[in-house]
N, C-alpha and C positions, 0 to 999 in steps of 0.2 A: 504494500500500500504506500502511495506517495505521501510526502509531507504536505500539509495544507499550506497555503500561501502565507508568507510572513516577510516582514522587513528585517534586514540584517544590519546591525550596527557593529563596527569593529573599532572601538576606541584604542588609542595608543598610550594613554596615560590613565592613572587611577582617577584623577580629578575628572577627566572626560567621562570615564565609565560611571562614576557616581552621579554626575550631572544627568546622564542619560537615564540612569535608574530612577532618579527623582522625577524627571520629566515624564517618563513613560509609565511609571507606577505599575499597577496590576496588569496592564496590557502587555508587559514584557516579561521574559524569563532570561536569566543569566545563563550563558552557554560557556562551558569549559571543555570537558571531554565529550559530552553529549551522549554517553553510553546508556544513560537512563532517560534523559529528556527526549531525545529524538525518537526512540521507539514509542514512547507514550504519545508523542505528537502523531506518529504514523497511525496509531490505533485510535486517534481522536480522543484520547483520554485527557489531553491538554490541547488548547487552541490559542496560544499566545499570538498576538498580532505582530510582535517584534521579538527578536533575540539580540542580546548584547553579548558579543563574543569577546571574552576577556583574555584570550590566550596571547594577544599581542602586547599586553601590559607586562613589561619585562620584570618588574618587581614581584609579580605573582608567581613567577616560575622558579623562585629560589627555594632550594632545599638546604637549610642551615643545620649543622650538626653540633655546634657548640656556641654558647655554654649549654643550650638546650636544643632539642630537635624542634625545628619549625618548618612546616611544609606549606608553601604558598598554594593559593587556590588553583594554580595551573600545573602543579606537580603531579605527574602521572604515577600510576602503579609501577610502570616500568622504570621510572626515575628512582623510586625507592628500591626496586629490585637490583638496580645497577649500582647503588651506593656502596662505596668501598670502605667506609669507616669500620674500624675494628671494634669488637666488643659484643657481649651477649645481647644487648638491646638491638644492635644493628643486625645481628644474625637473625633475631626474631622478626624484625621488620622485613628483611629480605625474604625469609621463608614464607611469611604471611603474604607478601605481595606476589611471590612466584606462583602461588596456588590460585590466584584469581583468574578465572576464565581462561582465555588464550592470549598469546602474545599480541595480536592486533588490538584486542580490547585493552590490554594492559598499556599499550602504547598511546591510547587515547583517553581512557577513563582516568579520573582524578580522585585523589584521596578526599579532598574537601567536598567535592561533588557527591561522593558516596555518603558523607555525613549529612549534607543538606537533604539528600534524597531520603535518608533515614529508613531504608528498607530493612526490616528485621532480619532478613537473610543475608544482608550485606556483610562483607568481611571487615571493613574498617570500623564501623560502629562498635563491633565487639572488641577489637584489640585496643582501640584508642580510648574507649570507655574504661577498659580494665587498667590502662596505664594512666588514667585520670587526666586526660588531655583537656585542653580548652580551645574554644573557637573564637577567633578575632573577627569582628564585624565592623563595617564602616558605612556611613551615609553622609550626606551633606550636613546632617545634624551633629556628627561627631563619631567617635569610635567607642566600642564596648567589647568586653571579653566575657564569655559565658562558659562555665564548666560544661563539658560535653554531656555529663550526666543530667544536666538541666536543659541543654540545648535540644536534645532529642526528646520530644514530648510524648511520642507514641509512634505507632506504625505509620510511616510516610508523613511524619509531622515534625518539623523542626522549627526552632525559634529564630526565623529570619523575617524581619519586618519588610513591608512592601517596597521600601526605598533603600534597603540595605544590600550589600554584597558581602559574602563571607570571604575574608581575605586569607586566612591561614588557620592551620591547626598546630598547636604547640604542646609539647610534652613538658611536664615539670622536670627540673634538673635531677630530682631524685630518681627518675626513671632510668638514668644511666647507671644506677647502682644495682640493676637487675643481675642476679647471680645465676638463676636457674629458670628454665622455662620449658613448657611442653604444650603442644597444641594438637587438636584432633578436629579434622573437618570431614564429615561424612557426606558423600555425594552419591547420587544414583549413577552418574557418569562423570568422568573427569571434565573439569571446566564449567560444570553447572553450579548453581547456587547450592549452598549446604542444606541438607535436611536436618543436620544437627552439627553444632560446632562447640568446642570447649577450649579454654585456656587455663593453664595453671602456672602462676608466676611466683618466684621467691625472690625477695629483696635481700639486700646486704644485712638487714637487721634480723633475718631469719623468718620474718613473717611471710605468709602466703596470701595470694589473691586467686580466687577461683571464680571464673565467669563462664556463662553459657551464651551462645548466640543462636541465630536462626530460630528464635522463640518469641512469640508475640507477647507484649507489644514492643519489646526491645531487650537489650542485653540484661541478663539476670545474674546477680552476684549470689554466691553460695558461701556466706561467711562462716557458717558452722563447719562446713567441710574444710575451709581454709584454716580455721582454728585447730581442727584435729590434726592437720598436717603439721602445723607449727608446734603443737604440743608433742607430737611424736619425735621431732627433732632429729630423726635419722632416716634410714631408708624407708621407702614408701610402704604404707600399709598394704595389705592384700588388695588386689583390684576389686574383689567383691565387696570389701569394706568401704572403699571409696565410693563405689557405685551405689551402695546402700545408703550412705550418708547423703550423697547427691540426690538420690531419688526422693528421700524424705523431704529435703528442702524444696525440690521442684514441685512436689505435690502440695506442699504447704503454701508456696507462693503462687502457684497456678493450679488451683483446685479443679478447674474445668478442662485441663489438658488431657488429650487422648493418652491412655496409659501406655500404649506402645511407643508413642512419641516421647513420653517422659522417660521410659526405660532406655530409649535410644540416646537421649541427651545424657542420662546418667552414665551409660557405658562410654560415651565420648569423653566425659570428664575423667573417668577412670583411666582411659588410654592416655589422656593428656598428662595426668600425674605420673603415670608410668614412664612416659617419654622424658619428663623432666628429671626423673631419677636415673635415667639410663645414659647420663653423661652429657646432656645438652646443657652446658653451663659455661660460664666464663673461665 
């Protein structure tokens, strides 16, 4: 199906982009990678009269790695995959990016676009929520920073005002202290969205964070499972024990979830923890 008619604006500076955003308002959508926006337009789920292509704004293509990781709005999945910075955090970012769809998609799709789209099955909302990232937004009225855990308000719903552009996603400096990580993404076929996904992260202080993705309405923390891992202090508990703990938390937090889906997510968490203890560490 062809795209509906629209006007295309290609600003070269951020000031120009913000002026267009303010002038066009709800009639326009911001275009970066377009890997979510354009298919929705093809299926007439969205009918913007104008697109503001921000990929020519040079400052939005920056991927900074120090003192904190900051990914501009035009940074693609492939840019993260190709990042050569050493350390457990960057190993995790590269591994996460490399499993998104296929190379042509990774070369176009953007990290920040994934956050704005807020698909519960998306890859970046899970990881960057687990890492306690924040999102920078700007309009002609000024700038603001929103914690990602507040920015994603629900399935396909993010906190971007009608005159705003999401500029970047930034990780806190403490994220660079990541010591150990494990991840599991269950898919029916390679390159598809996850049917279940899980992350297990251990920081330098010995504390764990356990998160699930591909679950409505958005990423789900499993604090009790994380606390059990921290209390164990050594090699991972048996997979069945991790899965049982995760399942209890899933059913408590999402009481209406399909039992088979809950079990699949619990098993994904057990695999992520197992991977974390199998040597994926700094």
